[in-house]
C-alpha positions as CSV (number, residue, x, y, z in Angstrom):
1,M,-3.8,-2.2,13.7
2,K,-7.0,-1.3,16.1
3,L,-5.9,0.6,19.3
4,V,-7.3,-0.2,23.0
5,I,-7.2,2.7,25.3
6,V,-7.3,1.2,29.0
7,E,-7.2,3.6,32.4
8,S,-3.8,1.8,34.2
9,P,-0.8,0.3,32.4
10,T,-0.5,-2.6,34.7
11,K,-3.6,-3.8,32.7
12,C,-1.9,-3.2,29.2
13,E,0.7,-6.1,28.9
14,T,-2.5,-8.9,30.0
15,I,-5.8,-7.5,27.8
16,K,-2.9,-7.2,24.7
17,R,-2.0,-10.4,25.3
18,Y,-5.8,-11.9,25.1
19,L,-6.8,-9.6,21.7
20,G,-3.3,-10.5,20.0
21,E,-1.2,-9.0,17.4
22,D,-3.7,-6.9,15.2
23,Y,-4.6,-4.8,18.7
24,L,-2.4,-2.2,20.8
25,V,-3.3,-1.7,24.2
26,K,-2.4,1.7,25.7
27,A,-3.3,3.7,28.9
28,S,-4.6,7.1,29.7
29,Y,-3.3,7.0,33.6
30,G,-6.9,8.0,34.6
31,H,-8.6,11.1,33.7
32,I,-6.8,13.3,31.3
33,R,-8.6,16.5,31.5
34,D,-10.8,18.3,34.5
35,L,-12.4,21.7,34.6
36,V,-10.0,24.8,34.1
37,T,-9.5,27.2,37.0
38,K,-10.5,30.4,34.6
39,G,-13.8,32.4,34.2
40,K,-16.2,33.4,37.2
41,G,-14.9,32.4,40.5
42,G,-12.5,30.1,38.8
43,L,-15.0,27.7,38.4
44,G,-14.5,26.5,35.3
45,I,-18.1,26.6,35.0
46,D,-20.4,29.4,32.6
47,I,-23.1,29.4,34.9
48,D,-25.2,31.9,33.2
49,N,-25.0,29.3,29.8
50,N,-26.7,26.6,31.3
51,F,-23.7,25.5,33.3
52,T,-21.5,24.8,30.4
53,P,-18.2,23.2,31.8
54,T,-15.0,24.4,30.3
55,Y,-12.4,21.4,30.2
56,E,-8.3,21.5,29.6
57,I,-6.2,18.3,29.2
58,N,-3.9,19.0,32.7
59,K,-1.0,19.5,32.4
60,D,0.4,16.1,33.6
61,K,-1.0,14.1,30.8
62,R,-0.2,16.4,27.9
63,K,2.7,14.1,27.1
64,V,0.0,10.8,27.2
65,A,-2.2,12.7,25.5
66,Y,-0.4,14.0,22.6
67,E,0.8,10.4,22.1
68,L,-2.7,8.6,22.3
69,Q,-3.9,11.6,19.6
70,G,-1.1,10.5,17.1
71,L,-1.9,6.5,17.5
72,A,-5.6,7.3,17.2
73,K,-5.1,9.0,13.8
74,S,-2.9,6.1,12.5
75,A,-5.5,3.4,13.9
76,D,-7.5,1.5,11.6
77,E,-10.0,1.6,14.7
78,V,-9.8,3.3,18.5
79,I,-11.5,0.8,21.4
80,L,-12.4,2.8,24.4
81,A,-12.2,-0.1,27.5
82,T,-11.7,2.1,30.7
83,D,-13.0,1.1,34.2
84,P,-16.8,0.4,34.3
85,D,-17.9,3.0,36.6
86,R,-19.1,6.6,36.2
87,E,-15.8,7.7,36.4
88,G,-14.8,5.5,34.1
89,E,-17.2,6.6,31.5
90,A,-15.9,10.0,32.0
91,I,-12.6,9.3,31.3
92,A,-13.9,7.5,28.1
93,W,-15.6,10.4,27.2
94,H,-12.9,12.7,27.5
95,L,-10.9,10.4,25.7
96,A,-13.0,10.6,22.4
97,T,-13.3,14.1,22.6
98,V,-9.7,14.7,22.7
99,L,-9.1,12.0,19.8
100,G,-12.0,13.0,17.9
101,L,-13.9,10.2,18.3
102,D,-17.6,9.4,17.1
103,I,-19.1,9.3,20.4
104,S,-22.7,8.0,19.1
105,K,-20.4,5.0,16.8
106,N,-17.3,4.3,18.9
107,K,-17.0,0.9,20.3
108,R,-16.7,1.0,24.6
109,L,-15.8,-2.3,26.0
110,E,-17.4,-3.0,29.4
111,F,-15.7,-5.6,31.8
112,H,-15.6,-6.7,35.4
113,E,-12.7,-9.0,35.4
114,I,-9.4,-9.0,33.5
115,T,-9.8,-12.1,31.9
116,R,-9.2,-13.8,28.6
117,D,-13.3,-14.9,28.8
118,S,-14.7,-11.6,30.0
119,I,-12.3,-9.5,27.7
120,N,-13.3,-12.1,24.7
121,Q,-17.1,-11.5,25.6
122,A,-17.5,-7.7,25.9
123,M,-14.8,-7.5,22.9
124,A,-17.7,-9.6,21.1
125,H,-20.9,-7.1,22.8
126,P,-19.1,-3.6,22.2
127,R,-21.9,-1.1,23.6
128,T,-21.5,2.9,23.1
129,I,-20.4,5.8,25.8
130,D,-23.5,6.0,28.3
131,M,-23.7,9.5,28.3
132,D,-26.3,9.6,31.3
133,L,-23.2,8.2,33.0
134,V,-21.2,10.8,32.0
135,Y,-23.7,13.6,32.5
136,S,-24.2,12.0,36.5
137,Q,-20.1,12.7,36.4
138,E,-20.1,15.8,35.1
139,T,-22.4,17.0,37.5
140,R,-20.8,15.8,40.6
141,R,-17.7,17.5,39.4
142,M,-19.5,20.7,38.9
143,L,-21.5,20.2,42.2
144,D,-18.1,19.4,43.9
145,R,-16.0,22.3,42.4
146,I,-18.9,25.4,43.2
147,I,-18.9,23.7,46.5
148,G,-15.3,23.3,47.2
149,F,-13.9,26.5,45.8
150,K,-16.7,28.4,47.3
151,L,-16.4,27.4,51.3
152,S,-12.9,26.5,51.1
153,S,-12.0,30.3,50.0
154,L,-14.3,31.7,52.3
155,L,-13.1,29.0,55.3
156,N,-9.5,29.8,54.8
157,K,-10.1,33.9,54.7
158,K,-12.0,33.5,57.7
159,I,-10.6,30.5,60.2
160,H,-7.7,29.3,58.2
161,S,-9.0,26.2,57.5
162,K,-7.7,24.6,54.3
163,S,-10.9,23.1,52.3
164,A,-14.5,22.0,52.6
165,G,-16.4,19.5,50.5
166,R,-19.6,18.0,49.6
167,V,-18.0,14.7,50.8
168,Q,-15.5,15.1,53.0
169,S,-17.5,18.0,55.3
170,A,-20.2,15.3,55.8
171,T,-18.1,12.7,57.0
172,L,-16.0,15.1,59.2
173,K,-19.6,16.1,60.8
174,L,-20.1,11.9,61.5
175,A,-16.6,12.2,63.6
176,Y,-17.5,15.2,65.1
177,D,-20.5,14.2,66.7
178,R,-19.2,11.3,67.6
179,E,-16.4,13.2,69.7
180,K,-19.1,15.3,70.8
181,E,-20.7,12.2,72.5
182,I,-17.6,11.1,74.1
183,A,-16.9,14.7,75.9
184,E,-20.6,14.8,76.6
185,F,-20.8,11.1,78.4
186,V,-20.7,11.0,82.4
187,P,-19.8,7.5,83.3
188,E,-22.0,5.3,85.9
189,E,-21.3,3.0,88.2
190,Y,-22.3,-0.1,88.4
191,Y,-21.3,-3.9,89.7
192,K,-20.7,-7.2,88.3
193,I,-20.6,-10.5,89.7
194,N,-17.3,-12.4,88.8
195,C,-18.6,-16.3,89.2
196,K,-16.4,-19.7,87.9
197,V,-17.4,-23.4,89.0
198,L,-15.9,-26.4,87.8
199,I,-16.7,-29.2,86.0
200,D,-14.6,-32.6,85.6
201,K,-11.6,-30.5,87.3
202,K,-11.9,-27.6,84.4
203,E,-12.9,-24.3,85.2
204,Y,-16.5,-22.1,83.8
205,D,-17.6,-18.5,83.7
206,V,-21.2,-18.6,84.8
207,S,-23.0,-14.9,84.1
208,Y,-25.6,-13.7,86.6
209,D,-28.4,-14.0,85.3
210,S,-31.7,-11.4,87.0
211,G,-34.2,-12.6,84.7
212,N,-34.2,-8.9,82.9
213,K,-31.4,-8.8,80.5
214,D,-31.7,-4.9,81.4
215,E,-31.3,-5.9,85.0
216,N,-28.0,-8.0,84.9
217,K,-26.1,-4.6,85.7
218,I,-26.2,-4.2,89.9
219,S,-26.2,-0.6,91.1
220,S,-24.7,-0.8,94.3
221,L,-22.5,-2.3,96.3
222,E,-25.0,-3.3,98.6
223,D,-26.9,-5.0,96.3
224,A,-24.0,-6.7,95.2
225,N,-23.1,-7.8,98.6
226,K,-26.3,-9.5,99.5
227,I,-26.2,-11.8,96.3
228,L,-22.5,-12.8,98.1
229,D,-24.0,-13.3,101.1
230,L,-26.8,-15.9,99.1
231,L,-24.0,-17.5,97.8
232,K,-22.2,-18.7,101.3
233,S,-22.5,-22.3,100.2
234,K,-19.7,-22.0,97.5
235,E,-22.0,-24.1,95.2
236,L,-24.6,-24.4,92.5
237,T,-27.1,-26.6,91.7
238,I,-28.3,-27.2,88.1
239,T,-31.7,-26.4,87.6
240,S,-32.7,-26.2,83.9
241,A,-31.1,-28.3,80.9
242,S,-32.0,-27.7,77.7
243,K,-31.1,-28.3,74.2
244,S,-31.4,-26.5,70.8
245,I,-30.0,-26.6,67.7
246,K,-29.1,-23.3,65.9
247,V,-27.8,-22.7,62.1
248,I,-25.3,-19.6,61.4
249,E,-25.3,-18.7,58.1
250,S,-22.4,-17.5,55.9
251,K,-21.6,-13.7,55.4
252,P,-21.7,-12.1,52.0
253,P,-19.7,-11.6,49.4
254,F,-17.5,-8.4,50.2
255,T,-18.9,-5.2,48.6
256,T,-16.1,-2.5,48.9
257,S,-16.9,-0.9,51.7
258,T,-17.7,-4.7,53.9
259,L,-13.5,-5.4,52.7
260,Q,-12.5,-2.3,54.0
261,Q,-13.7,-3.3,57.4
262,E,-12.7,-6.7,57.5
263,A,-9.2,-5.8,56.3
264,F,-9.1,-3.2,58.9
265,N,-10.0,-5.3,61.3
266,R,-8.1,-8.7,60.5
267,L,-5.0,-7.3,59.1
268,K,-4.6,-4.2,60.4
269,F,-5.4,-2.1,56.6
270,K,-5.6,0.9,56.4
271,T,-8.7,1.7,53.6
272,D,-6.5,3.2,51.1
273,K,-4.1,0.6,51.2
274,T,-6.9,-2.3,51.0
275,Q,-7.9,-0.5,47.5
276,K,-4.6,-0.6,46.3
277,V,-3.3,-3.9,47.1
278,A,-7.3,-4.5,45.8
279,Q,-6.5,-2.7,42.5
280,S,-3.0,-4.6,42.0
281,L,-5.0,-8.0,42.4
282,Y,-7.8,-6.8,39.9
283,E,-5.1,-5.5,37.7
284,G,-3.5,-8.7,37.5
285,I,-0.6,-10.4,38.3
286,N,1.9,-12.9,37.0
287,V,0.6,-16.6,37.5
288,N,3.2,-19.1,36.2
289,G,3.8,-16.8,33.3
290,E,0.2,-15.4,32.4
291,H,-0.9,-12.2,34.0
292,V,-4.2,-12.7,35.2
293,G,-6.5,-10.7,37.1
294,L,-7.5,-12.4,40.4
295,I,-10.2,-10.5,41.4
296,T,-13.0,-8.7,39.9
297,Y,-13.9,-4.8,40.0
298,M,-13.3,-3.7,42.9
299,R,-15.4,-0.7,43.6
300,T,-19.2,-1.8,44.4
301,D,-22.2,-1.7,46.6
302,S,-23.7,-5.3,45.6
303,I,-23.6,-8.4,47.3
304,R,-25.0,-10.3,43.8
305,L,-23.0,-13.0,42.2
306,S,-22.9,-14.0,38.1
307,P,-25.0,-16.6,37.5
308,T,-21.7,-18.2,35.5
309,Y,-19.9,-17.5,39.0
310,I,-22.3,-19.5,40.8
311,A,-22.6,-22.1,38.7
312,R,-19.0,-22.6,38.6
313,A,-18.3,-22.1,42.6
314,K,-21.3,-24.7,43.4
315,A,-19.2,-27.2,40.9
316,F,-16.1,-26.5,42.9
317,I,-17.7,-26.9,46.1
318,E,-19.4,-30.3,45.3
319,E,-16.0,-31.2,43.9
320,K,-13.5,-30.4,46.5
321,Y,-15.8,-30.6,49.9
322,G,-19.1,-32.0,49.1
323,K,-22.9,-31.7,48.0
324,E,-23.7,-31.8,51.5
325,Y,-21.9,-28.2,51.3
326,L,-23.4,-26.7,49.0
327,G,-25.6,-24.0,49.8
328,S,-28.2,-21.0,48.4
329,P,-26.5,-17.6,46.9
330,K,-27.3,-14.6,49.2
331,Q,-30.5,-12.5,48.4
332,F,-30.1,-9.1,47.5
333,K,-32.0,-6.7,48.8
334,A,-31.8,-3.2,47.0
335,T,-31.7,-0.3,49.4
336,G,-32.2,3.3,48.0
337,L,-28.6,4.2,48.5
338,T,-27.8,1.3,46.8
339,Q,-26.2,1.2,42.8
340,D,-26.4,-2.1,42.1
341,A,-23.4,-1.3,39.0
342,H,-21.6,-4.5,39.4
343,E,-21.7,-7.5,41.3
344,A,-19.7,-8.1,44.5
345,I,-16.4,-8.6,45.1
346,R,-14.7,-12.0,44.2
347,P,-12.4,-14.5,42.6
348,T,-12.2,-14.9,38.8
349,S,-11.8,-18.1,39.2
350,N,-12.5,-20.9,41.8
351,H,-9.2,-23.4,41.1
352,R,-7.0,-20.1,41.6
353,T,-7.1,-20.9,45.6
354,P,-5.2,-18.7,47.4
355,E,-2.3,-21.4,48.3
356,S,-1.6,-22.2,45.0
357,V,-0.9,-18.7,43.8
358,R,0.8,-17.4,47.3
359,Q,4.0,-18.1,45.5
360,Y,3.1,-15.3,43.3
361,L,2.0,-12.8,45.4
362,T,3.2,-10.8,48.5
363,S,2.3,-11.0,51.8
364,D,-0.5,-8.1,51.6
365,Q,-1.6,-9.5,48.0
366,F,-2.2,-13.3,49.1
367,N,-3.7,-12.0,52.8
368,L,-6.3,-9.9,51.2
369,Y,-6.8,-12.4,48.2
370,R,-7.5,-15.1,50.6
371,L,-9.9,-12.8,52.5
372,I,-11.8,-12.2,48.8
373,Y,-11.3,-15.7,48.0
374,N,-12.8,-17.3,51.3
375,K,-16.0,-15.3,51.7
376,A,-16.8,-15.2,48.2
377,L,-17.1,-19.3,47.9
378,S,-18.3,-19.8,51.9
379,S,-21.3,-17.4,50.7
380,L,-22.3,-20.1,48.5
381,M,-22.1,-22.9,51.4
382,K,-24.4,-24.4,54.0
383,G,-24.6,-22.8,57.3
384,K,-22.8,-24.0,60.4
385,K,-25.0,-26.3,62.4
386,V,-24.4,-26.1,66.3
387,E,-26.4,-27.4,69.2
388,V,-26.3,-25.7,72.3
389,L,-26.7,-27.0,75.8
390,T,-28.1,-23.8,77.8
391,L,-28.0,-24.5,81.7
392,G,-29.5,-22.8,84.6
393,L,-28.0,-22.6,87.9
394,E,-29.1,-21.4,91.1
395,S,-28.3,-21.3,95.2
396,N,-30.6,-19.2,97.6
397,G,-32.8,-18.1,94.9
398,V,-29.3,-16.4,93.0
399,K,-29.6,-17.4,89.1
400,F,-26.5,-18.0,86.6
401,K,-26.6,-19.1,83.5
402,L,-24.2,-21.2,81.2
403,E,-23.8,-22.1,77.8
404,F,-22.0,-24.8,75.8
405,N,-22.1,-25.2,72.0
406,H,-20.5,-28.1,70.1
407,T,-20.6,-28.1,66.5
408,L,-22.6,-31.0,64.0
409,F,-22.3,-29.7,61.1
410,G,-18.9,-27.2,60.1
411,G,-20.7,-26.2,56.4
412,Y,-19.0,-23.4,55.4
413,E,-16.6,-22.8,58.2
414,I,-14.2,-25.7,56.4
415,V,-13.2,-23.0,54.0
416,Y,-11.5,-21.5,57.2
417,K,-10.0,-24.6,58.3
418,D,-6.6,-23.0,56.8
419,E,-6.7,-19.8,59.2
420,E,-5.9,-19.1,62.5
421,E,-9.4,-18.2,63.7
422,Y,-10.8,-21.7,62.9
423,V,-12.1,-23.1,65.8
424,E,-12.9,-26.9,66.5
425,Y,-15.7,-27.3,69.1
426,K,-15.4,-29.8,71.8
427,K,-18.2,-32.2,72.5
428,L,-21.0,-31.2,75.3
429,P,-20.7,-32.3,78.7
430,N,-23.3,-34.8,79.9
431,L,-25.0,-32.7,82.8
432,E,-28.2,-33.2,84.7
433,V,-30.6,-31.5,86.2
434,G,-30.3,-31.5,90.1
435,T,-26.1,-31.9,89.6
436,V,-24.5,-30.1,92.5
437,L,-21.5,-27.5,91.1
438,P,-18.6,-26.0,93.1
439,I,-17.8,-22.7,92.9
440,S,-14.5,-22.3,92.1
441,F,-14.4,-18.2,91.9
442,L,-16.1,-15.6,93.5
443,E,-15.9,-11.8,93.6
444,V,-17.8,-8.4,93.1
445,E,-16.2,-6.3,90.6
446,Q,-16.7,-2.3,90.4
447,K,-17.2,-1.5,86.8
448,F,-18.2,1.9,85.2
449,T,-19.8,2.7,82.0
450,T,-17.6,3.8,79.1
451,P,-18.4,6.7,76.4
452,P,-18.5,5.1,72.7
453,S,-15.5,4.1,71.1
454,R,-14.1,7.0,68.2
455,F,-14.3,5.8,64.7
456,S,-11.8,3.6,62.8
457,E,-11.6,3.6,59.1
458,A,-13.2,0.7,59.2
459,K,-16.3,2.0,61.4
460,I,-16.8,5.1,59.9
461,V,-16.6,4.0,56.0
462,K,-20.0,1.6,57.2
463,L,-21.5,4.2,58.7
464,M,-20.6,6.5,55.6
465,E,-22.3,3.6,53.1
466,E,-25.3,2.9,55.9
467,V,-26.2,7.3,55.6
468,G,-25.5,7.6,52.0
469,I,-22.5,9.9,51.8
470,G,-20.3,9.3,48.9
471,R,-19.8,6.0,47.3
472,P,-17.4,3.1,46.9
473,S,-15.0,5.1,44.8
474,T,-14.5,7.9,47.1
475,Y,-14.4,6.2,50.4
476,A,-11.0,6.0,50.7
477,S,-10.1,9.1,49.2
478,T,-12.3,11.0,51.5
479,L,-10.5,9.7,54.5
480,S,-7.3,10.7,53.0
481,I,-8.4,14.5,52.5
482,L,-9.4,14.9,56.0
483,K,-6.5,13.4,57.0
484,K,-4.4,15.8,54.6
485,R,-6.4,18.7,55.8
486,K,-5.2,17.5,59.5
487,Y,-9.2,17.4,60.4
488,V,-8.4,14.3,61.9
489,V,-5.4,12.2,62.9
490,E,-4.8,8.9,63.2
491,E,-3.6,6.6,65.8
492,K,-3.5,2.8,65.4
493,G,-6.1,3.1,63.1
494,I,-8.3,5.1,64.9
495,L,-9.7,8.7,64.1
496,Q,-9.8,11.8,66.2
497,V,-11.1,14.7,65.3
498,T,-8.5,17.6,65.7
499,D,-9.6,21.4,67.1
500,Q,-9.0,22.8,63.3
501,G,-11.2,19.4,62.5
502,M,-13.9,20.6,65.2
503,K,-13.7,24.6,64.5
504,T,-14.7,23.7,61.0
505,V,-17.1,21.5,61.0
506,H,-18.6,23.8,64.0
507,V,-18.4,26.9,61.5
508,L,-20.2,24.9,58.6
509,D,-22.7,23.6,60.6
510,K,-23.9,27.1,61.8
511,Y,-23.6,28.4,58.2
512,F,-23.9,25.8,55.9
513,P,-25.7,23.3,58.0
514,D,-27.3,21.3,54.8
515,I,-23.3,20.6,53.8
516,V,-22.5,18.7,56.7
517,N,-25.9,17.0,56.6
518,A,-25.7,13.6,55.7
519,K,-29.4,13.5,54.6
520,Y,-28.8,16.1,52.4
521,T,-26.2,14.6,51.2
522,A,-27.8,11.5,50.6
523,L,-30.0,13.4,48.6
524,M,-28.2,15.1,46.5
525,E,-26.3,11.7,45.9
526,K,-30.4,10.4,44.7
527,D,-30.3,12.9,42.1
528,L,-27.1,11.8,40.7
529,D,-28.3,8.4,40.3
530,K,-31.5,9.7,38.4
531,I,-29.3,11.8,36.3
532,S,-27.5,8.4,35.2
533,E,-30.9,6.8,34.8
534,G,-31.8,9.6,32.5
535,K,-34.2,10.4,35.2
536,E,-33.6,13.7,35.6
537,S,-31.9,16.5,34.0
538,S,-28.1,17.8,34.9
539,T,-29.0,20.9,34.3
540,D,-32.2,21.0,36.2
541,V,-30.0,19.5,39.5
542,L,-27.2,22.1,38.8
543,T,-29.9,25.2,38.7
544,N,-32.0,23.8,42.1
545,F,-28.9,23.6,44.0
546,Y,-26.8,26.5,43.0
547,N,-29.7,29.7,43.4
548,P,-30.3,28.9,46.7
549,F,-26.9,28.1,47.7
550,I,-25.0,31.1,46.3
551,D,-27.8,33.3,47.5
552,H,-27.1,32.0,51.0
553,Y,-23.4,32.2,50.2
554,N,-23.3,35.7,49.6
555,K,-25.1,36.6,52.8
556,V,-22.9,34.7,55.4
557,S,-19.5,35.7,53.8
558,Q,-20.9,39.3,55.1
559,V,-22.0,37.9,58.8
560,M,-19.4,35.1,58.9
561,Y,-17.1,36.1,61.6
562,K,-13.2,35.9,61.4
563,D,-11.1,33.8,63.6
564,E,-9.4,36.0,66.2
565,Q,-5.4,35.9,65.9
566,V,-3.8,34.5,68.8
567,Q,-1.0,37.8,69.8
568,V,2.1,36.8,70.9
569,G,2.3,39.5,73.5
570,R,5.3,41.4,71.2
571,N,4.7,44.1,68.5
572,C,5.9,44.2,65.1
573,P,9.4,45.8,64.9
574,K,8.6,47.3,61.3
575,C,5.2,49.0,61.9
576,G,4.7,48.3,65.8
577,S,1.5,46.4,65.4
578,P,1.2,43.2,67.5
579,L,2.8,39.9,66.5
580,V,0.6,36.8,65.8
581,Y,0.5,33.3,65.4
582,K,-0.2,32.1,62.0
583,E,-0.8,29.1,60.0
584,G,1.2,28.5,56.6
585,K,2.0,25.7,54.5
586,N,4.9,24.9,56.2
587,G,3.2,24.8,59.7
588,Q,2.9,27.8,62.3
589,F,4.8,30.9,62.0
590,I,5.2,34.2,63.8
591,G,3.8,37.1,61.5
592,C,2.2,41.2,61.7
593,S,-1.2,41.2,62.5
594,N,-1.4,44.2,59.8
595,Y,-1.0,41.9,56.9
596,P,-0.9,42.7,53.9
597,S,0.1,46.2,54.3
598,C,3.4,44.8,56.8
599,K,4.7,41.3,55.7
600,Y,6.8,41.5,58.3
601,V,7.8,37.6,59.3
602,E,9.8,36.4,62.2
603,K,12.4,34.4,61.4
604,Q,12.4,31.4,63.6
605,K,15.1,30.5,66.1
606,K,15.6,26.8,66.4
607,E,16.4,25.2,69.6
608,L,20.9,24.4,69.7
609,V,21.3,20.7,70.0
610,Y,24.9,20.1,71.7
611,T,26.6,17.2,70.6
612,G,28.7,17.3,74.0
613,E,31.8,17.7,72.3
614,M,33.8,21.0,72.1
615,C,35.4,23.2,69.2
616,P,39.4,22.0,68.3
617,V,39.6,25.3,67.2
618,C,37.7,27.8,69.7
619,G,36.8,25.5,72.8
620,K,33.4,25.9,72.2
621,P,30.5,23.6,72.1
622,L,29.8,21.8,69.2
623,V,25.9,21.5,67.9
624,E,24.0,20.2,65.3
625,R,23.0,22.2,62.1
626,T,21.1,22.2,59.2
627,D,22.3,23.3,55.7
628,A,20.1,24.5,52.8
629,K,19.5,21.3,51.4
630,G,18.0,20.0,54.8
631,K,21.3,17.9,55.5
632,T,22.6,18.0,59.3
633,F,25.9,18.7,59.8
634,V,28.0,19.5,63.5
635,A,29.3,22.5,63.5
636,C,31.0,25.3,66.2
637,S,28.3,27.2,68.3
638,G,30.8,30.0,67.6
639,Y,29.7,30.7,64.5
640,P,30.1,33.1,62.6
641,S,33.3,34.3,64.8
642,C,34.3,30.6,64.5
643,T,33.5,28.8,61.2
644,Y,34.5,25.2,62.1
645,T,32.8,22.4,60.8
646,V,33.2,18.4,61.3
647,K,31.7,18.0,57.9
648,E,34.2,20.1,56.3
649,A,37.3,19.0,58.3
650,R,40.0,16.7,55.6
651,K,42.4,13.8,56.3
652,V,45.6,15.7,55.1
653,E,48.7,14.0,54.8
654,G,47.3,10.7,57.1
655,Q,46.6,13.7,60.0
656,K,43.1,13.9,61.4
657,E,43.3,17.7,62.2
658,I,46.3,20.1,60.8
659,K,47.0,23.2,62.6
660,C,47.4,26.5,60.6
661,P,51.6,27.0,60.8
662,D,50.6,31.0,60.7
663,C,48.3,31.5,64.0
664,E,48.7,28.1,65.7
665,T,45.4,28.0,67.1
666,G,42.9,27.8,63.8
667,M,42.6,24.3,61.8
668,L,43.5,24.1,57.6
669,V,39.7,22.3,56.6
670,R,38.7,22.0,52.7
671,K,37.0,24.9,51.1
672,L,36.2,25.9,47.8
673,G,37.4,28.9,45.8
674,K,37.5,30.3,42.3
675,Y,39.8,28.4,41.3
676,G,38.9,24.6,42.9
677,Y,39.3,22.9,46.3
678,F,41.9,24.6,48.5
679,L,43.3,24.3,52.2
680,G,42.0,27.4,54.1
681,C,42.3,28.8,58.4
682,T,39.2,28.5,60.3
683,N,40.4,31.6,61.7
684,Y,40.0,33.5,58.2
685,P,39.6,36.6,57.8
686,E,41.9,37.2,60.8
687,C,44.3,34.7,59.5
688,K,44.3,34.3,55.4
689,H,46.8,31.0,55.2
690,M,45.9,29.1,52.6
691,E,47.6,26.1,50.8
692,K,47.1,24.1,47.9
693,I,45.7,20.3,48.1
694,N,48.1,17.4,47.5
695,K,47.2,14.5,45.4
696,R,47.7,12.4,48.6
697,A,44.7,14.6,50.3
698,R,42.8,14.9,47.4
699,K,42.6,10.9,47.2
């Protein structure tokens, strides 16, 4: 028996079916080891010994590790088939180390789609673990640990910010800079001429044309009114008419960031949702009794498509749409920020069209799969050919422009015919120079320039990719951390930096400007790429970073100001020091400013919520309360004098409520005593009447 180890359990069934009965496929459930939190500064890194890391098996993975160790001992061969990226390579190395495998000889499979052909090809051409990729991931992890632990501890102590990090802080700075642009924006007034003309009894908007694009915005009401005066004839004459042909090319297939952007814009998916749905499509769906991966690996920054897919897709296009729709693959231009480790995100089969697998998918899976399928297929098709009619209109020297478009050849757009976004253009109208068109609507509209808009998740991911912050595998998790730390809040998909987020960036920018500098972070990513290519030493990269960083850190920790605590206006009843507002894991609370010498914490009194009913025992208002388990119940506001609660009241002998026969003011309620439940008076301890609960009452 041969043991194959993958990352996700959802892949196991599919890969096992492809490999056969001689193979056992098990999952590691991601990383099984991480840096310890021991040693100097709790970093888990021996700084003085060439940055030697110390790892331990994660607590939640110990059972998985022990199971894999047992299976590995009895297996004829262990094959590692983790994800085809830097993290996957590191997971394979950790597994090999924990299982005692020979790294120089052990088989490592690399496949980018979960299909029979891909798995069989990987099995036929296994490789060994790429230690350069492992060193790159290990270096990234150590850099993140050093920066994260050191800065997070300092910020928490000084300004009560929960964390800082190499990627998250640089990303937060991007959003912070946009907030500053918005705050500093000064709106400018301008005027717009809204004009419509009639053509064959239909209204068409015409655009004011000053001859200079920058001057189409009219700066004053006086100038706008002058233009209106010149248009008193209420008609425009066609002074020019020209036709041209333009070709609109299809867009490239998806990368991680462009998929996240389009999924947000068209499906309103958040980045983490897009990744989760894409992961499920990659790992496989049960289609007609066969578990099969529908898309290739979804963490990539490349638009390159494999020659095999291109050949299959071209045959499919010619078969379904015709030879005239065949185009050419988009040319891939790698930049210094692009890894190009994997091809673009695409379907694993052209014949598994979105509609053919719709019944096997959830609504979210179908919509995302359709985006991916159509984008990849259309990228290999001819562009759309459009005939454009441009009209020049004029009256008393005032010029306007009007354009009509007519599709001569739909090209790639035929793929989108099943989507609502597809539009069929009408034929161009027959208009000649000299034709007079009546103006049906004319007005001057006052407008103001608007500030730049806040980033959506999709836009900030696009910017992260452009400036080189992070990698495809980290975009979604970075945004999740910023939201979790409450540095940004999201409303209808738009991100807004909170006061704490603004404070965090301000302090980091003042004392650690490199950490929030996108260029610095991008250069660090380049160093990690050089390590993965074997062109740079991990020790050199860590040394060049750590020595200046720690010297600067030690100086800053002495001079960084401590955030002033906001005083409540009362003194501590224990030591007399001012009470201040503090932030804890459960939110804001009031405590003593003399902490840790004085650990007084003021209990927060919750505002009572009245139900509008009166207590049947004492006549006081009933209110909502919360028990120790967080459950809400209704009780008397007179507690502890009156212990009546609605949740304690029980139907006894067919009656809703029973008055106490002794005091005649209290009510009998169900209580728990030493020997079980009994009926007792709500006026206890003044009235100690008790009764046994009869069988009928128990029922």
